[in-house]
N, CA, C, O and the ligand as a Tripos MOL2 file, in Angstrom:
@<TRIPOS>MOLECULE
protein
  289   287    73     0     0
PROTEIN
NO_CHARGES

@<TRIPOS>ATOM
      1 N          18.9950   10.2930   13.6870 N.3       1 MET1
      2 CA         20.1520    9.9900   12.8560 C.3       1 MET1
      3 C          21.4340   10.3820   13.5620 C.2       1 MET1
      4 O          22.2750   11.0740   12.9900 O.2       1 MET1
      5 N          21.5870    9.9480   14.7900 N.am      2 SER2
      6 CA         22.7810   10.3090   15.5370 C.3       2 SER2
      7 C          23.7790    9.1610   15.5420 C.2       2 SER2
      8 O          24.7350    9.1490   16.3170 O.2       2 SER2
      9 N          23.5400    8.2120   14.6750 N.am      3 ARG3
     10 CA         24.4210    7.0490   14.6230 C.3       3 ARG3
     11 C          25.7990    7.4520   14.1150 C.2       3 ARG3
     12 O          25.9430    8.1470   13.1100 O.2       3 ARG3
     13 N          26.7780    7.0000   14.8310 N.am      4 LYS4
     14 CA         28.1440    7.3460   14.4290 C.3       4 LYS4
     15 C          28.5420    6.5900   13.1680 C.2       4 LYS4
     16 O          28.1850    5.4270   12.9850 O.2       4 LYS4
     17 N          29.2570    7.2430   12.3400 N.am      5 LYS5
     18 CA         29.6770    6.5980   11.0980 C.3       5 LYS5
     19 C          30.9090    5.7340   11.3330 C.2       5 LYS5
     20 O          31.9000    6.1570   11.9280 O.2       5 LYS5
     21 N          30.8020    4.5200   10.8450 N.am      6 LYS6
     22 CA         32.0060    3.6840   10.8620 C.3       6 LYS6
     23 C          32.7820    3.9640    9.5900 C.2       6 LYS6
     24 O          32.2680    4.5730    8.6510 O.2       6 LYS6
     25 N          33.9870    3.5260    9.5730 N.am      7 ASN7
     26 CA         34.8730    3.8770    8.4660 C.3       7 ASN7
     27 C          34.3360    3.4800    7.0940 C.2       7 ASN7
     28 O          33.6970    4.2860    6.4180 O.2       7 ASN7
     29 N          34.5850    2.2850    6.6990 N.am      8 ASN8
     30 CA         34.2410    1.9060    5.3400 C.3       8 ASN8
     31 C          32.8450    1.3020    5.2230 C.2       8 ASN8
     32 O          32.1920    1.3950    4.1840 O.2       8 ASN8
     33 N          32.4210    0.7000    6.2840 N.am      9 GLU9
     34 CA         31.2070   -0.1030    6.2080 C.3       9 GLU9
     35 C          30.0100    0.6940    5.7230 C.2       9 GLU9
     36 O          29.2180    0.1980    4.9220 O.2       9 GLU9
     37 N          29.8720    1.9110    6.1950 N.am     10 GLU10
     38 CA         28.6900    2.6740    5.8410 C.3      10 GLU10
     39 C          28.9000    3.5700    4.6370 C.2      10 GLU10
     40 O          28.0080    4.3140    4.2290 O.2      10 GLU10
     41 N          30.0720    3.4850    4.0890 N.am     11 ALA11
     42 CA         30.3050    4.2220    2.8600 C.3      11 ALA11
     43 C          29.5100    3.5850    1.7350 C.2      11 ALA11
     44 O          29.0200    4.2590    0.8280 O.2      11 ALA11
     45 N          29.3960    2.2610    1.8220 N.am     12 VAL12
     46 CA         28.5570    1.5550    0.8520 C.3      12 VAL12
     47 C          27.1150    1.7050    1.3100 C.2      12 VAL12
     48 O          26.7720    1.4200    2.4570 O.2      12 VAL12
     49 N          26.3060    2.1480    0.4080 N.am     13 GLU13
     50 CA         24.9050    2.3630    0.7590 C.3      13 GLU13
     51 C          24.2310    1.0370    1.0470 C.2      13 GLU13
     52 O          24.1380    0.1610    0.1880 O.2      13 GLU13
     53 N          23.7750    0.9170    2.2530 N.am     14 GLU14
     54 CA         23.1250   -0.3200    2.6370 C.3      14 GLU14
     55 C          21.6320   -0.1640    2.4530 C.2      14 GLU14
     56 O          21.0020    0.6820    3.0880 O.2      14 GLU14
     57 N          21.0820   -0.9640    1.6020 N.am     15 ARG15
     58 CA         19.6610   -0.8160    1.3080 C.3      15 ARG15
     59 C          18.8890   -1.9130    2.0230 C.2      15 ARG15
     60 O          19.1320   -3.1060    1.8450 O.2      15 ARG15
     61 N          17.9570   -1.4590    2.8290 N.am     16 VAL16
     62 CA         17.1140   -2.4270    3.5310 C.3      16 VAL16
     63 C          15.6590   -2.0770    3.2940 C.2      16 VAL16
     64 O          15.3160   -0.9410    2.9660 O.2      16 VAL16
     65 N          14.8310   -3.0580    3.4650 N.am     17 CYS17
     66 CA         13.3920   -2.8640    3.3100 C.3      17 CYS17
     67 C          12.9020   -1.8440    4.3290 C.2      17 CYS17
     68 O          13.2440   -1.9280    5.5080 O.2      17 CYS17
     69 N          12.1120   -0.8910    3.8830 N.am     18 LYS18
     70 CA         11.6230    0.1600    4.7750 C.3      18 LYS18
     71 C          10.6540   -0.3910    5.8050 C.2      18 LYS18
     72 O          10.4350    0.2080    6.8590 O.2      18 LYS18
     73 N          10.0850   -1.5250    5.4890 N.am     19 LYS19
     74 CA          9.0600   -2.0530    6.3740 C.3      19 LYS19
     75 C           9.6240   -3.0600    7.3680 C.2      19 LYS19
     76 O           9.4450   -2.9190    8.5770 O.2      19 LYS19
     77 N          10.3050   -4.0730    6.8500 N.am     20 CYS20
     78 CA         10.7460   -5.1330    7.7470 C.3      20 CYS20
     79 C          12.2440   -5.1180    7.9710 C.2      20 CYS20
     80 O          12.7500   -5.8830    8.7920 O.2      20 CYS20
     81 N          12.9620   -4.2680    7.2620 N.am     21 GLY21
     82 CA         14.3910   -4.1360    7.5080 C.3      21 GLY21
     83 C          15.2310   -5.2280    6.8810 C.2      21 GLY21
     84 O          16.4300   -5.3210    7.1420 O.2      21 GLY21
     85 N          14.6120   -6.0490    6.0610 N.am     22 ALA22
     86 CA         15.3830   -7.0990    5.3960 C.3      22 ALA22
     87 C          16.3000   -6.4680    4.3550 C.2      22 ALA22
     88 O          15.9060   -5.5190    3.6790 O.2      22 ALA22
     89 N          17.5020   -6.9790    4.2220 N.am     23 PRO23
     90 CA         18.4290   -6.4210    3.2300 C.3      23 PRO23
     91 C          17.8910   -6.6020    1.8190 C.2      23 PRO23
     92 O          17.3580   -7.6550    1.4700 O.2      23 PRO23
     93 N          18.0420   -5.5580    1.0170 N.am     24 LEU24
     94 CA         17.5520   -5.6210   -0.3590 C.3      24 LEU24
     95 C          18.6830   -5.9660   -1.3040 C.2      24 LEU24
     96 O          19.8340   -5.5840   -1.0920 O.2      24 LEU24
     97 N          18.3390   -6.6870   -2.3380 N.am     25 ARG25
     98 CA         19.3380   -6.9460   -3.3720 C.3      25 ARG25
     99 C          19.6370   -5.6540   -4.1100 C.2      25 ARG25
    100 O          18.7780   -4.7780   -4.1990 O.2      25 ARG25
    101 N          20.8000   -5.5320   -4.6190 N.am     26 SER26
    102 CA         21.1920   -4.2960   -5.2900 C.3      26 SER26
    103 C          20.3880   -4.0940   -6.5660 C.2      26 SER26
    104 O          20.3300   -2.9910   -7.1080 O.2      26 SER26
    105 N          19.7690   -5.1670   -7.0390 N.am     27 THR27
    106 CA         18.9740   -5.0510   -8.2590 C.3      27 THR27
    107 C          17.5770   -4.5510   -7.9460 C.2      27 THR27
    108 O          16.8150   -4.1990   -8.8470 O.2      27 THR27
    109 N          17.2470   -4.5210   -6.6700 N.am     28 ASN28
    110 CA         15.9100   -4.1070   -6.2740 C.3      28 ASN28
    111 C          15.7820   -2.5870   -6.3970 C.2      28 ASN28
    112 O          16.5270   -1.8440   -5.7570 O.2      28 ASN28
    113 N          14.8450   -2.1320   -7.2130 N.am     29 ARG29
    114 CA         14.6910   -0.6940   -7.4260 C.3      29 ARG29
    115 C          13.7830   -0.0760   -6.3840 C.2      29 ARG29
    116 O          13.6320    1.1450   -6.3390 O.2      29 ARG29
    117 N          13.1800   -0.8970   -5.5500 N.am     30 TYR30
    118 CA         12.1810   -0.3890   -4.6330 C.3      30 TYR30
    119 C          12.7400   -0.2990   -3.2170 C.2      30 TYR30
    120 O          13.8150   -0.8240   -2.9250 O.2      30 TYR30
    121 N          12.0120    0.3580   -2.3640 N.am     31 ASN31
    122 CA         12.4460    0.4940   -0.9790 C.3      31 ASN31
    123 C          11.8950   -0.6240   -0.1070 C.2      31 ASN31
    124 O          12.1110   -0.6490    1.1050 O.2      31 ASN31
    125 N          11.1910   -1.5330   -0.7310 N.am     32 TYR32
    126 CA         10.6240   -2.6350    0.0270 C.3      32 TYR32
    127 C          11.0650   -3.9570   -0.5770 C.2      32 TYR32
    128 O          11.3000   -4.0520   -1.7810 O.2      32 TYR32
    129 N          11.1750   -4.9660    0.2570 N.am     33 CYS33
    130 CA         11.5470   -6.2740   -0.2430 C.3      33 CYS33
    131 C          10.3640   -6.8910   -0.9920 C.2      33 CYS33
    132 O           9.2340   -6.4100   -0.9010 O.2      33 CYS33
    133 N          10.6420   -7.9480   -1.7220 N.am     34 ASP34
    134 CA          9.5920   -8.5820   -2.5250 C.3      34 ASP34
    135 C           8.3780   -8.9410   -1.6760 C.2      34 ASP34
    136 O           7.2290   -8.7540   -2.0760 O.2      34 ASP34
    137 N           8.6750   -9.4570   -0.4990 N.am     35 ASN35
    138 CA          7.6100   -9.9010    0.3850 C.3      35 ASN35
    139 C           6.6690   -8.7540    0.7400 C.2      35 ASN35
    140 O           5.4500   -8.8740    0.6190 O.2      35 ASN35
    141 N           7.2550   -7.6360    1.1800 N.am     36 CYS36
    142 CA          6.4470   -6.4960    1.5980 C.3      36 CYS36
    143 C           5.7430   -5.8710    0.4000 C.2      36 CYS36
    144 O           4.6230   -5.3750    0.5260 O.2      36 CYS36
    145 N           6.3940   -5.8920   -0.7600 N.am     37 ARG37
    146 CA          5.7440   -5.3110   -1.9330 C.3      37 ARG37
    147 C           4.5240   -6.1310   -2.3220 C.2      37 ARG37
    148 O           3.4970   -5.5950   -2.7370 O.2      37 ARG37
    149 N           4.6620   -7.4410   -2.1770 N.am     38 ARG38
    150 CA          3.5270   -8.2970   -2.4750 C.3      38 ARG38
    151 C           2.3840   -8.0100   -1.5150 C.2      38 ARG38
    152 O           1.2210   -7.9260   -1.9080 O.2      38 ARG38
    153 N           2.7480   -7.8620   -0.2350 N.am     39 GLU39
    154 CA          1.7380   -7.5760    0.7760 C.3      39 GLU39
    155 C           1.0390   -6.2590    0.4840 C.2      39 GLU39
    156 O          -0.1810   -6.1380    0.5960 O.2      39 GLU39
    157 N           1.8520   -5.2710    0.1070 N.am     40 ARG40
    158 CA          1.2930   -3.9460   -0.1700 C.3      40 ARG40
    159 C           0.3590   -3.9990   -1.3650 C.2      40 ARG40
    160 O          -0.7160   -3.4010   -1.3530 O.2      40 ARG40
    161 N           0.7760   -4.7170   -2.3920 N.am     41 ALA41
    162 CA         -0.0500   -4.8290   -3.5930 C.3      41 ALA41
    163 C          -1.3700   -5.4980   -3.2530 C.2      41 ALA41
    164 O          -2.4320   -5.1080   -3.7360 O.2      41 ALA41
    165 N          -1.2740   -6.5040   -2.4190 N.am     42 LYS42
    166 CA         -2.4770   -7.2280   -2.0280 C.3      42 LYS42
    167 C          -3.4040   -6.3120   -1.2260 C.2      42 LYS42
    168 O          -4.6120   -6.2730   -1.4600 O.2      42 LYS42
    169 N          -2.8200   -5.5810   -0.2830 N.am     43 ALA43
    170 CA         -3.6140   -4.6810    0.5490 C.3      43 ALA43
    171 C          -4.2790   -3.6150   -0.3150 C.2      43 ALA43
    172 O          -5.4400   -3.2640   -0.1050 O.2      43 ALA43
    173 N          -3.5170   -3.1000   -1.3040 N.am     44 ARG44
    174 CA         -4.0650   -2.0530   -2.1670 C.3      44 ARG44
    175 C          -5.2270   -2.6090   -2.9860 C.2      44 ARG44
    176 O          -6.2520   -1.9510   -3.1630 O.2      44 ARG44
    177 N          -5.0460   -3.8330   -3.4820 N.am     45 ARG45
    178 CA         -6.1020   -4.4330   -4.2930 C.3      45 ARG45
    179 C          -7.3490   -4.6350   -3.4470 C.2      45 ARG45
    180 O          -8.4700   -4.3970   -3.8970 O.2      45 ARG45
    181 N          -7.1340   -5.0790   -2.2130 N.am     46 GLU46
    182 CA         -8.2760   -5.3110   -1.3460 C.3      46 GLU46
    183 C          -8.9900   -4.0070   -1.0360 C.2      46 GLU46
    184 O         -10.2190   -3.9570   -1.0020 O.2      46 GLU46
    185 N          -8.2170   -2.9510   -0.8090 N.am     47 THR47
    186 CA         -8.8090   -1.6420   -0.5400 C.3      47 THR47
    187 C          -9.6190   -1.1720   -1.7430 C.2      47 THR47
    188 O         -10.7240   -0.6470   -1.6040 O.2      47 THR47
    189 N          -9.0370   -1.3750   -2.9360 N.am     48 MET48
    190 CA         -9.7350   -0.9380   -4.1420 C.3      48 MET48
    191 C         -11.0250   -1.7150   -4.3370 C.2      48 MET48
    192 O         -12.0470   -1.1590   -4.7370 O.2      48 MET48
    193 N         -10.9630   -3.0060   -4.0510 N.am     49 GLU49
    194 CA        -12.1620   -3.8240   -4.1880 C.3      49 GLU49
    195 C         -13.2240   -3.3840   -3.1950 C.2      49 GLU49
    196 O         -14.4170   -3.3660   -3.4990 O.2      49 GLU49
    197 N         -12.7670   -3.0330   -2.0110 N.am     50 LEU50
    198 CA        -13.6920   -2.5640   -0.9830 C.3      50 LEU50
    199 C         -14.3640   -1.2700   -1.4380 C.2      50 LEU50
    200 O         -15.5830   -1.1270   -1.3320 O.2      50 LEU50
    201 N         -13.5670   -0.3280   -1.9450 N.am     51 CYS51
    202 CA        -14.0960    0.9520   -2.4290 C.3      51 CYS51
    203 C         -15.0820    0.7100   -3.5650 C.2      51 CYS51
    204 O         -16.1530    1.3140   -3.6250 O.2      51 CYS51
    205 N         -14.6940   -0.1800   -4.4540 N.am     52 LEU52
    206 CA        -15.5460   -0.4970   -5.5940 C.3      52 LEU52
    207 C         -16.8650   -1.0760   -5.0900 C.2      52 LEU52
    208 O         -17.9430   -0.7160   -5.5650 O.2      52 LEU52
    209 N         -16.7560   -1.9710   -4.1280 N.am     53 GLY53
    210 CA        -17.9510   -2.6060   -3.5800 C.3      53 GLY53
    211 C         -18.8650   -1.5790   -2.9480 C.2      53 GLY53
    212 O         -20.0770   -1.6040   -3.1620 O.2      53 GLY53
    213 N         -18.2910   -0.6750   -2.1700 N.am     54 VAL54
    214 CA        -19.0790    0.3720   -1.5150 C.3      54 VAL54
    215 C         -19.7060    1.2770   -2.5710 C.2      54 VAL54
    216 O         -20.8700    1.6600   -2.4620 O.2      54 VAL54
    217 N         -18.9170    1.6140   -3.5960 N.am     55 GLY55
    218 CA        -19.4210    2.4710   -4.6740 C.3      55 GLY55
    219 C         -20.6030    1.8380   -5.3720 C.2      55 GLY55
    220 O         -21.6190    2.4870   -5.6220 O.2      55 GLY55
    221 N         -20.4580    0.5700   -5.6810 N.am     56 VAL56
    222 CA        -21.5530   -0.1410   -6.3600 C.3      56 VAL56
    223 C         -22.7800   -0.1850   -5.4650 C.2      56 VAL56
    224 O         -23.9110   -0.0290   -5.9240 O.2      56 VAL56
    225 N         -22.5320   -0.4020   -4.1800 N.am     57 MET57
    226 CA        -23.6360   -0.4840   -3.2330 C.3      57 MET57
    227 C         -24.3660    0.8540   -3.1790 C.2      57 MET57
    228 O         -25.5950    0.9010   -3.2300 O.2      57 MET57
    229 N         -23.5970    1.9430   -3.0750 N.am     58 VAL58
    230 CA        -24.1860    3.2790   -3.0100 C.3      58 VAL58
    231 C         -24.9860    3.5480   -4.2780 C.2      58 VAL58
    232 O         -26.1140    4.0390   -4.2320 O.2      58 VAL58
    233 N         -24.3650    3.2100   -5.4260 N.am     59 LEU59
    234 CA        -25.0280    3.4670   -6.7010 C.3      59 LEU59
    235 C         -26.3280    2.6820   -6.8070 C.2      59 LEU59
    236 O         -27.3010    3.1330   -7.4120 O.2      59 LEU59
    237 N         -26.3210    1.5060   -6.2100 N.am     60 SER60
    238 CA        -27.5280    0.6950   -6.3230 C.3      60 SER60
    239 C         -28.5740    1.1220   -5.3130 C.2      60 SER60
    240 O         -29.7630    0.8560   -5.4910 O.2      60 SER60
    241 N         -28.1330    1.7850   -4.2480 N.am     61 ILE61
    242 CA        -29.0730    2.2230   -3.2150 C.3      61 ILE61
    243 C         -29.7050    3.5600   -3.5880 C.2      61 ILE61
    244 O         -30.9010    3.7720   -3.3900 O.2      61 ILE61
    245 N         -28.8710    4.4710   -4.1400 N.am     62 VAL62
    246 CA        -29.3360    5.8320   -4.4120 C.3      62 VAL62
    247 C         -30.6070    5.8860   -5.2760 C.2      62 VAL62
    248 O         -31.5480    6.5930   -4.9160 O.2      62 VAL62
    249 N         -30.6620    5.1690   -6.3900 N.am     63 PRO63
    250 CA        -31.8930    5.2320   -7.1860 C.3      63 PRO63
    251 C         -33.1040    4.7880   -6.3850 C.2      63 PRO63
    252 O         -34.1890    5.3580   -6.5030 O.2      63 PRO63
    253 N         -32.9030    3.7640   -5.5690 N.am     64 GLY64
    254 CA        -33.9970    3.2720   -4.7370 C.3      64 GLY64
    255 C         -34.4510    4.3260   -3.7530 C.2      64 GLY64
    256 O         -35.6490    4.5140   -3.5430 O.2      64 GLY64
    257 N         -33.4900    5.0200   -3.1440 N.am     65 VAL65
    258 CA        -33.8170    6.0640   -2.1760 C.3      65 VAL65
    259 C         -34.5450    7.2090   -2.8780 C.2      65 VAL65
    260 O         -35.5390    7.7310   -2.3730 O.2      65 VAL65
    261 N         -34.0350    7.5890   -4.0450 N.am     66 LYS66
    262 CA        -34.6670    8.6780   -4.7920 C.3      66 LYS66
    263 C         -36.1120    8.3190   -5.1240 C.2      66 LYS66
    264 O         -37.0360    9.1200   -4.9810 O.2      66 LYS66
    265 N         -36.2540    7.0980   -5.5650 N.am     67 HIS67
    266 CA        -37.5860    6.6250   -5.9180 C.3      67 HIS67
    267 C         -38.5030    6.7300   -4.6950 C.2      67 HIS67
    268 O         -39.6510    7.1630   -4.7880 O.2      67 HIS67
    269 N         -37.9590    6.3220   -3.5600 N.am     68 PHE68
    270 CA        -38.7290    6.3240   -2.3390 C.3      68 PHE68
    271 C         -39.0710    7.7470   -1.9200 C.2      68 PHE68
    272 O         -40.1800    8.0240   -1.4640 O.2      68 PHE68
    273 N         -38.0800    8.6680   -2.0840 N.am     69 VAL69
    274 CA        -38.2720   10.0490   -1.6360 C.3      69 VAL69
    275 C         -39.2810   10.7600   -2.5500 C.2      69 VAL69
    276 O         -40.1100   11.5390   -2.0790 O.2      69 VAL69
    277 N         -39.2040   10.4870   -3.8490 N.am     70 ASN70
    278 CA        -40.0730   11.1730   -4.7980 C.3      70 ASN70
    279 C         -41.5160   10.6480   -4.7690 C.2      70 ASN70
    280 O         -42.4490   11.2890   -5.2550 O.2      70 ASN70
    281 N         -41.6480    9.5110   -4.2070 N.am     71 LYS71
    282 CA        -42.9690    8.8880   -4.1630 C.3      71 LYS71
    283 C         -43.8710    9.6950   -3.2370 C.2      71 LYS71
    284 O         -43.5360    9.9040   -2.0720 O.2      71 LYS71
    285 N         -44.9810   10.1350   -3.7350 N.am     72 LYS72
    286 CA        -45.8690   10.9030   -2.8800 C.3      72 LYS72
    287 C         -47.2520   10.2580   -2.7890 C.2      72 LYS72
    288 O         -48.1320   10.7780   -2.1040 O.2      72 LYS72
    289 ZN         10.1770   -6.1880    3.7470 Zn       73 ZN73
@<TRIPOS>BOND
     1     1     2 1
     2     2     3 1
     3     3     4 2
     4     3     5 am
     5     5     6 1
     6     6     7 1
     7     7     8 2
     8     7     9 am
     9     9    10 1
    10    10    11 1
    11    11    12 2
    12    11    13 am
    13    13    14 1
    14    14    15 1
    15    15    16 2
    16    15    17 am
    17    17    18 1
    18    18    19 1
    19    19    20 2
    20    19    21 am
    21    21    22 1
    22    22    23 1
    23    23    24 2
    24    23    25 am
    25    25    26 1
    26    26    27 1
    27    27    28 2
    28    27    29 am
    29    29    30 1
    30    30    31 1
    31    31    32 2
    32    31    33 am
    33    33    34 1
    34    34    35 1
    35    35    36 2
    36    35    37 am
    37    37    38 1
    38    38    39 1
    39    39    40 2
    40    39    41 am
    41    41    42 1
    42    42    43 1
    43    43    44 2
    44    43    45 am
    45    45    46 1
    46    46    47 1
    47    47    48 2
    48    47    49 am
    49    49    50 1
    50    50    51 1
    51    51    52 2
    52    51    53 am
    53    53    54 1
    54    54    55 1
    55    55    56 2
    56    55    57 am
    57    57    58 1
    58    58    59 1
    59    59    60 2
    60    59    61 am
    61    61    62 1
    62    62    63 1
    63    63    64 2
    64    63    65 am
    65    65    66 1
    66    66    67 1
    67    67    68 2
    68    67    69 am
    69    69    70 1
    70    70    71 1
    71    71    72 2
    72    71    73 am
    73    73    74 1
    74    74    75 1
    75    75    76 2
    76    75    77 am
    77    77    78 1
    78    78    79 1
    79    79    80 2
    80    79    81 am
    81    81    82 1
    82    82    83 1
    83    83    84 2
    84    83    85 am
    85    85    86 1
    86    86    87 1
    87    87    88 2
    88    87    89 am
    89    89    90 1
    90    90    91 1
    91    91    92 2
    92    91    93 am
    93    93    94 1
    94    94    95 1
    95    95    96 2
    96    95    97 am
    97    97    98 1
    98    98    99 1
    99    99   100 2
   100    99   101 am
   101   101   102 1
   102   102   103 1
   103   103   104 2
   104   103   105 am
   105   105   106 1
   106   106   107 1
   107   107   108 2
   108   107   109 am
   109   109   110 1
   110   110   111 1
   111   111   112 2
   112   111   113 am
   113   113   114 1
   114   114   115 1
   115   115   116 2
   116   115   117 am
   117   117   118 1
   118   118   119 1
   119   119   120 2
   120   119   121 am
   121   121   122 1
   122   122   123 1
   123   123   124 2
   124   123   125 am
   125   125   126 1
   126   126   127 1
   127   127   128 2
   128   127   129 am
   129   129   130 1
   130   130   131 1
   131   131   132 2
   132   131   133 am
   133   133   134 1
   134   134   135 1
   135   135   136 2
   136   135   137 am
   137   137   138 1
   138   138   139 1
   139   139   140 2
   140   139   141 am
   141   141   142 1
   142   142   143 1
   143   143   144 2
   144   143   145 am
   145   145   146 1
   146   146   147 1
   147   147   148 2
   148   147   149 am
   149   149   150 1
   150   150   151 1
   151   151   152 2
   152   151   153 am
   153   153   154 1
   154   154   155 1
   155   155   156 2
   156   155   157 am
   157   157   158 1
   158   158   159 1
   159   159   160 2
   160   159   161 am
   161   161   162 1
   162   162   163 1
   163   163   164 2
   164   163   165 am
   165   165   166 1
   166   166   167 1
   167   167   168 2
   168   167   169 am
   169   169   170 1
   170   170   171 1
   171   171   172 2
   172   171   173 am
   173   173   174 1
   174   174   175 1
   175   175   176 2
   176   175   177 am
   177   177   178 1
   178   178   179 1
   179   179   180 2
   180   179   181 am
   181   181   182 1
   182   182   183 1
   183   183   184 2
   184   183   185 am
   185   185   186 1
   186   186   187 1
   187   187   188 2
   188   187   189 am
   189   189   190 1
   190   190   191 1
   191   191   192 2
   192   191   193 am
   193   193   194 1
   194   194   195 1
   195   195   196 2
   196   195   197 am
   197   197   198 1
   198   198   199 1
   199   199   200 2
   200   199   201 am
   201   201   202 1
   202   202   203 1
   203   203   204 2
   204   203   205 am
   205   205   206 1
   206   206   207 1
   207   207   208 2
   208   207   209 am
   209   209   210 1
   210   210   211 1
   211   211   212 2
   212   211   213 am
   213   213   214 1
   214   214   215 1
   215   215   216 2
   216   215   217 am
   217   217   218 1
   218   218   219 1
   219   219   220 2
   220   219   221 am
   221   221   222 1
   222   222   223 1
   223   223   224 2
   224   223   225 am
   225   225   226 1
   226   226   227 1
   227   227   228 2
   228   227   229 am
   229   229   230 1
   230   230   231 1
   231   231   232 2
   232   231   233 am
   233   233   234 1
   234   234   235 1
   235   235   236 2
   236   235   237 am
   237   237   238 1
   238   238   239 1
   239   239   240 2
   240   239   241 am
   241   241   242 1
   242   242   243 1
   243   243   244 2
   244   243   245 am
   245   245   246 1
   246   246   247 1
   247   247   248 2
   248   247   249 am
   249   249   250 1
   250   250   251 1
   251   251   252 2
   252   251   253 am
   253   253   254 1
   254   254   255 1
   255   255   256 2
   256   255   257 am
   257   257   258 1
   258   258   259 1
   259   259   260 2
   260   259   261 am
   261   261   262 1
   262   262   263 1
   263   263   264 2
   264   263   265 am
   265   265   266 1
   266   266   267 1
   267   267   268 2
   268   267   269 am
   269   269   270 1
   270   270   271 1
   271   271   272 2
   272   271   273 am
   273   273   274 1
   274   274   275 1
   275   275   276 2
   276   275   277 am
   277   277   278 1
   278   278   279 1
   279   279   280 2
   280   279   281 am
   281   281   282 1
   282   282   283 1
   283   283   284 2
   284   283   285 am
   285   285   286 1
   286   286   287 1
   287   287   288 2
@<TRIPOS>SUBSTRUCTURE
     1 MET1         2 RESIDUE 1 A MET
     2 SER2         6 RESIDUE 1 A SER
     3 ARG3        10 RESIDUE 1 A ARG
     4 LYS4        14 RESIDUE 1 A LYS
     5 LYS5        18 RESIDUE 1 A LYS
     6 LYS6        22 RESIDUE 1 A LYS
     7 ASN7        26 RESIDUE 1 A ASN
     8 ASN8        30 RESIDUE 1 A ASN
     9 GLU9        34 RESIDUE 1 A GLU
    10 GLU10       38 RESIDUE 1 A GLU
    11 ALA11       42 RESIDUE 1 A ALA
    12 VAL12       46 RESIDUE 1 A VAL
    13 GLU13       50 RESIDUE 1 A GLU
    14 GLU14       54 RESIDUE 1 A GLU
    15 ARG15       58 RESIDUE 1 A ARG
    16 VAL16       62 RESIDUE 1 A VAL
    17 CYS17       66 RESIDUE 1 A CYS
    18 LYS18       70 RESIDUE 1 A LYS
    19 LYS19       74 RESIDUE 1 A LYS
    20 CYS20       78 RESIDUE 1 A CYS
    21 GLY21       82 RESIDUE 1 A GLY
    22 ALA22       86 RESIDUE 1 A ALA
    23 PRO23       90 RESIDUE 1 A PRO
    24 LEU24       94 RESIDUE 1 A LEU
    25 ARG25       98 RESIDUE 1 A ARG
    26 SER26      102 RESIDUE 1 A SER
    27 THR27      106 RESIDUE 1 A THR
    28 ASN28      110 RESIDUE 1 A ASN
    29 ARG29      114 RESIDUE 1 A ARG
    30 TYR30      118 RESIDUE 1 A TYR
    31 ASN31      122 RESIDUE 1 A ASN
    32 TYR32      126 RESIDUE 1 A TYR
    33 CYS33      130 RESIDUE 1 A CYS
    34 ASP34      134 RESIDUE 1 A ASP
    35 ASN35      138 RESIDUE 1 A ASN
    36 CYS36      142 RESIDUE 1 A CYS
    37 ARG37      146 RESIDUE 1 A ARG
    38 ARG38      150 RESIDUE 1 A ARG
    39 GLU39      154 RESIDUE 1 A GLU
    40 ARG40      158 RESIDUE 1 A ARG
    41 ALA41      162 RESIDUE 1 A ALA
    42 LYS42      166 RESIDUE 1 A LYS
    43 ALA43      170 RESIDUE 1 A ALA
    44 ARG44      174 RESIDUE 1 A ARG
    45 ARG45      178 RESIDUE 1 A ARG
    46 GLU46      182 RESIDUE 1 A GLU
    47 THR47      186 RESIDUE 1 A THR
    48 MET48      190 RESIDUE 1 A MET
    49 GLU49      194 RESIDUE 1 A GLU
    50 LEU50      198 RESIDUE 1 A LEU
    51 CYS51      202 RESIDUE 1 A CYS
    52 LEU52      206 RESIDUE 1 A LEU
    53 GLY53      210 RESIDUE 1 A GLY
    54 VAL54      214 RESIDUE 1 A VAL
    55 GLY55      218 RESIDUE 1 A GLY
    56 VAL56      222 RESIDUE 1 A VAL
    57 MET57      226 RESIDUE 1 A MET
    58 VAL58      230 RESIDUE 1 A VAL
    59 LEU59      234 RESIDUE 1 A LEU
    60 SER60      238 RESIDUE 1 A SER
    61 ILE61      242 RESIDUE 1 A ILE
    62 VAL62      246 RESIDUE 1 A VAL
    63 PRO63      250 RESIDUE 1 A PRO
    64 GLY64      254 RESIDUE 1 A GLY
    65 VAL65      258 RESIDUE 1 A VAL
    66 LYS66      262 RESIDUE 1 A LYS
    67 HIS67      266 RESIDUE 1 A HIS
    68 PHE68      270 RESIDUE 1 A PHE
    69 VAL69      274 RESIDUE 1 A VAL
    70 ASN70      278 RESIDUE 1 A ASN
    71 LYS71      282 RESIDUE 1 A LYS
    72 LYS72      286 RESIDUE 1 A LYS
    73 ZN73       289 GROUP 0 **** ****
């Protein structure tokens, strides 16, 4: 943050997307532009689906493994 301050220009808070640096509308409450927020939401959903899938897989495998282990 060694950027020199210009007179008036930087007095106004310039809001840009944290990810791609695109200028944000003043109505935007977020630190990311619509595009990046959509991408993030999509990535999060995909991650959650992946976790869910793995969880379901584990849950479906564990009883089988237990059954196999207990079998004598
Ligand atoms: Zn962006």
